[in-house]
C-alpha positions in Angstrom: 19.3 4.4 45.8 22.3 2.2 46.1 22.2 -1.1 47.9 25.1 -2.8 48.5 24.7 -7.1 49.1 27.7 -9.6 49.9 27.0 -13.0 47.6 29.2 -15.6 48.1 32.2 -13.0 49.4 31.5 -11.2 46.5 29.9 -7.1 47.3 27.0 -6.9 44.5 25.9 -2.9 44.3 22.2 -2.7 43.1 20.5 0.6 41.9 17.7 1.6 41.5 15.3 4.7 41.4 12.7 5.5 44.4 9.6 7.5 44.6 7.8 8.4 47.7 6.0 11.7 49.7 8.1 14.8 49.1 7.8 15.2 53.1 9.7 11.8 53.5 12.5 12.5 50.8 12.9 15.7 53.0 14.0 13.1 55.4 16.4 11.6 53.4 18.2 14.6 52.2 21.6 14.6 53.1 21.2 17.7 54.7 19.6 16.0 57.9 21.3 14.4 60.8 22.9 10.7 60.3 20.0 9.5 62.8 17.3 9.9 60.5 17.3 6.0 59.0 16.1 4.4 55.5 15.5 0.2 56.0 15.0 -2.0 53.0 12.5 -5.0 53.2 11.5 -7.1 50.2 9.0 -9.7 50.2 9.5 -14.0 48.4 8.1 -12.7 45.0 11.7 -9.8 44.6 8.4 -7.3 43.4 6.7 -6.1 46.6 8.9 -5.5 49.8 8.5 -2.6 53.2 10.5 0.7 53.5 10.8 1.8 56.7 11.6 5.6 56.8 12.3 7.0 60.1 10.0 4.5 61.4 7.4 5.0 59.2 6.2 2.0 56.6 5.6 2.6 53.3 4.4 -0.2 50.8 6.7 -0.9 47.6 6.6 -2.3 44.5 9.7 -2.6 42.0 8.3 -1.8 38.2 10.8 -1.6 35.4 11.0 1.1 33.5 10.6 1.7 29.3 14.5 1.8 29.0 17.5 1.9 30.5 19.1 5.2 32.6 22.5 6.0 32.9 23.5 6.8 36.7 26.4 9.2 36.7 28.0 10.8 39.7 30.7 13.9 40.5 33.5 15.5 42.3 34.0 18.8 41.2 31.4 19.2 39.2 32.5 19.2 36.3 33.6 15.2 35.3 30.8 13.2 36.3 31.3 9.2 36.1 28.7 6.2 35.4 27.9 4.1 37.9 25.3 2.4 37.1 22.5 1.5 34.3 19.5 1.7 35.9 16.5 -0.1 34.7 13.8 -0.6 37.4 11.8 1.9 40.1 10.9 1.6 43.3 7.8 2.9 43.7 6.3 3.6 48.0 3.4 4.5 49.6 1.3 5.4 52.2 -1.9 3.5 51.2 -1.0 -0.4 50.0 -0.5 -3.7 51.0 2.6 -4.1 53.0 1.7 -7.9 53.7 0.7 -8.7 49.9 -1.0 -12.4 49.4 1.3 -14.7 48.9 2.1 -15.6 45.2 1.2 -19.8 43.8 4.5 -21.8 42.7 4.6 -21.6 39.0 4.4 -24.9 36.9 5.2 -26.2 33.6 1.6 -26.0 31.9 1.4 -23.5 29.4 -1.9 -21.9 30.6 0.6 -21.3 33.4 3.3 -19.7 32.1 0.6 -17.8 30.4 -0.6 -16.9 33.7 2.9 -15.9 34.7 3.5 -13.8 31.9 0.0 -11.7 32.7 1.5 -11.4 36.0 5.1 -10.1 35.1 3.0 -7.3 32.4 1.6 -5.3 36.0 5.0 -4.4 36.9 5.6 -2.6 33.4 5.9 0.5 34.2 4.4 2.9 31.1 5.6 6.2 32.2 9.7 7.9 32.2 10.9 9.9 35.1 9.6 13.1 33.4 6.7 14.5 32.7 7.2 14.8 28.6 7.8 10.7 28.7 4.1 10.1 30.3 3.3 7.2 28.5 6.1 6.8 26.9 6.4 2.7 25.9 3.0 3.1 24.5 3.8 5.9 22.1 7.4 4.8 21.0 6.9 1.2 21.3 3.4 0.6 19.9 3.2 -1.9 17.2 2.4 -0.8 13.5 -0.8 -1.1 12.5 -1.4 -3.6 9.3 -2.8 -1.7 6.4 -6.3 -4.0 5.3 -6.7 -3.9 1.4 -10.3 -3.5 1.5 -12.1 -3.8 -2.5 -15.8 -4.1 -3.4 -17.3 -7.7 -2.9 -19.4 -7.3 -6.2 -16.5 -5.7 -8.5 -14.3 -8.2 -6.8 -17.5 -11.0 -8.6 -17.4 -9.7 -11.7 -13.9 -9.7 -12.1 -13.7 -12.8 -11.4 -16.6 -13.6 -13.9 -15.7 -11.9 -16.9 -11.9 -13.7 -16.5 -13.9 -17.1 -16.2 -15.5 -16.3 -19.2 -12.7 -15.0 -21.4 -10.8 -18.5 -20.6 -13.6 -20.6 -21.5 -13.9 -18.3 -25.2 -12.3 -20.0 -28.1 -11.8 -16.5 -29.6 -11.9 -13.5 -28.2 -12.2 -10.3 -30.5 -12.6 -6.3 -30.1 -13.2 -3.3 -31.7 -12.4 0.3 -31.0 -15.0 2.7 -32.0 -14.3 6.5 -32.1 -16.1 9.3 -31.8 -16.6 9.8 -35.5 -17.5 6.4 -36.3 -20.5 6.7 -33.5 -22.4 10.1 -34.9 -21.9 8.6 -38.8 -23.8 5.6 -36.9 -26.3 7.9 -35.3 -26.8 9.6 -38.9 -27.3 5.7 -40.8 -29.7 5.0 -37.5 -31.4 8.4 -38.3 -32.0 7.6 -42.6 -33.0 4.1 -41.7 -36.1 5.7 -39.8 -36.7 8.4 -41.6 -37.4 5.5 -44.6 -39.3 3.0 -42.2 -41.5 6.6 -41.8 -42.1 7.7 -45.5 -42.9 3.3 -46.3 -45.6 3.2 -44.2 -47.0 6.3 -44.3 -47.4 5.4 -48.5 -48.5 2.0 -47.3 -51.1 3.6 -45.5 -52.4 5.8 -47.9 -52.4 3.5 -50.7 -54.4 0.8 -49.4 -57.2 3.7 -48.6 -56.7 4.6 -52.8 -57.8 0.5 -53.5 -60.9 1.0 -51.5 -62.2 4.3 -53.6 -61.8 2.1 -56.5 -60.0 1.5 -60.1 -60.3 5.5 -60.8 -57.9 5.7 -58.6 -54.9 3.2 -60.3 -53.3 6.7 -62.4 -53.0 7.9 -58.7 -51.6 4.5 -57.4 -49.0 4.5 -60.2 -47.6 7.9 -59.5 -47.4 7.1 -55.9 -45.2 3.8 -56.4 -43.0 6.4 -58.6 -42.6 8.6 -56.4 -42.0 5.4 -53.9 -39.0 3.8 -55.9 -37.8 7.7 -56.7 -37.7 8.3 -52.8 -36.0 4.6 -52.1 -34.0 5.6 -54.4 -32.4 8.7 -53.0 -32.3 7.5 -49.8 -30.1 4.4 -50.7 -28.1 6.9 -53.0 -27.4 9.4 -49.8 -26.7 5.5 -47.6 -24.1 5.2 -50.0 -22.4 8.6 -50.0 -22.2 8.4 -46.7 -20.6 4.6 -47.0 -17.6 5.8 -49.0 -17.4 9.6 -47.2 -16.3 6.4 -44.0 -13.9 4.1 -46.3 -12.4 7.0 -47.2 -11.3 8.5 -43.5 -10.6 5.2 -42.4 -8.2 5.3 -45.2 -7.4 8.5 -44.8 -7.0 7.7 -41.0 -4.6 4.5 -41.7 -2.4 6.4 -43.9 -1.7 9.3 -40.8 -1.3 6.8 -38.3 1.5 5.0 -41.1 3.1 8.6 -41.5 3.1 9.5 -37.8 4.6 5.3 -36.5 7.1 6.0 -39.0 8.1 10.3 -38.0 8.3 8.5 -34.4 10.5 5.8 -35.9 13.3 8.6 -37.2 13.1 10.8 -33.9 14.0 7.8 -32.0 16.4 7.1 -34.1 17.6 10.5 -34.0 17.8 11.4 -30.4 19.8 7.6 -30.6 22.4 9.2 -32.7 23.1 12.0 -30.6 23.3 10.4 -27.5 26.0 8.7 -29.4 27.7 12.3 -30.6 27.6 13.3 -27.3 29.1 10.3 -25.9 32.2 10.4 -28.6 32.9 13.7 -27.8 33.4 13.8 -24.4 35.5 10.4 -25.1 37.6 12.8 -27.8 38.3 15.0 -25.1 39.4 12.9 -22.1 41.9 10.9 -24.5 45.5 12.0 -24.7 47.0 10.1 -27.5 46.7 12.0 -30.5 46.5 8.4 -33.0 43.3 6.7 -30.7 41.7 10.6 -30.7 42.1 10.9 -34.6 40.3 7.4 -34.8 37.5 8.9 -32.3 37.3 12.1 -34.8 36.8 9.8 -37.3 34.1 7.9 -36.1 32.4 10.8 -34.9 32.3 12.1 -38.6 29.9 9.5 -39.5 27.9 9.9 -36.8 27.3 13.3 -37.7 26.9 12.4 -41.2 24.1 9.8 -39.6 22.6 12.9 -38.0 22.2 15.0 -40.8 21.0 12.1 -42.5 18.1 11.2 -39.8 16.8 14.8 -39.8 16.7 15.6 -43.5 14.0 12.6 -43.3 12.2 14.3 -40.8 12.0 17.6 -42.9 10.8 15.5 -45.4 7.6 14.1 -43.5 6.9 17.0 -42.1 
């Protein structure tokens, strides 16, 4: 719908979309006789009004569309001309209030401004002018949800406690225990348990035999001898396991040192190969023969260095 009004001698054109009943739309179609008549009257707030179509009064409300729509017209059905940007729509109904209550004047109070803002939301249209654009304002212009960082309070409390104790500590010592070491520690503990059981059995048997009399003195001496022998055997086993553990630790340390050296040599070899590739590309790009010969000499040195590093790697492997 296009309306033209004159303000201070200027002709102003105002375009907006009108929605009303189908029966009344037929009355306003171009094929209808010219006596079909349309009148529009807005009240003071500029949002409500009365539309009369062939003497039928309709209550109307002016709402804001989610976005601007270009209004086009054509004469030959081939070329289209833009006439205006439509951003409002007039919704006409039969059961509406023709004369809405007057609104109170606005003031400078912040609460009053908030009420005015809430009042403007009543005239916001959430849908587009076609069916697929239903709730387009909420879907297209919805607020992004903030991601909430959720952490267990118990875990956070324990982490803070550990950090505070670390800060208060004078010195910190840590130790990495491998799986083999844990197995050997279990073996050591089992040997100590066996030794304790043997000592308990021997001590109990010796106490019983002391009560019998002096005639068992020889047997007691034999038992003590066997006890000393068992203690010596178990001590030998413990010493052997400790020596084996020390030897395995030394072997592991040697292997780690060799591995570090091999990794360093491999890293140098990769760096040398990268330099070699870069030098070859540079030689292919250079056209000056003297400069090319100089670059070729540098390339030969890099190739010799690569061969030496490969020999070092092969000796370690």
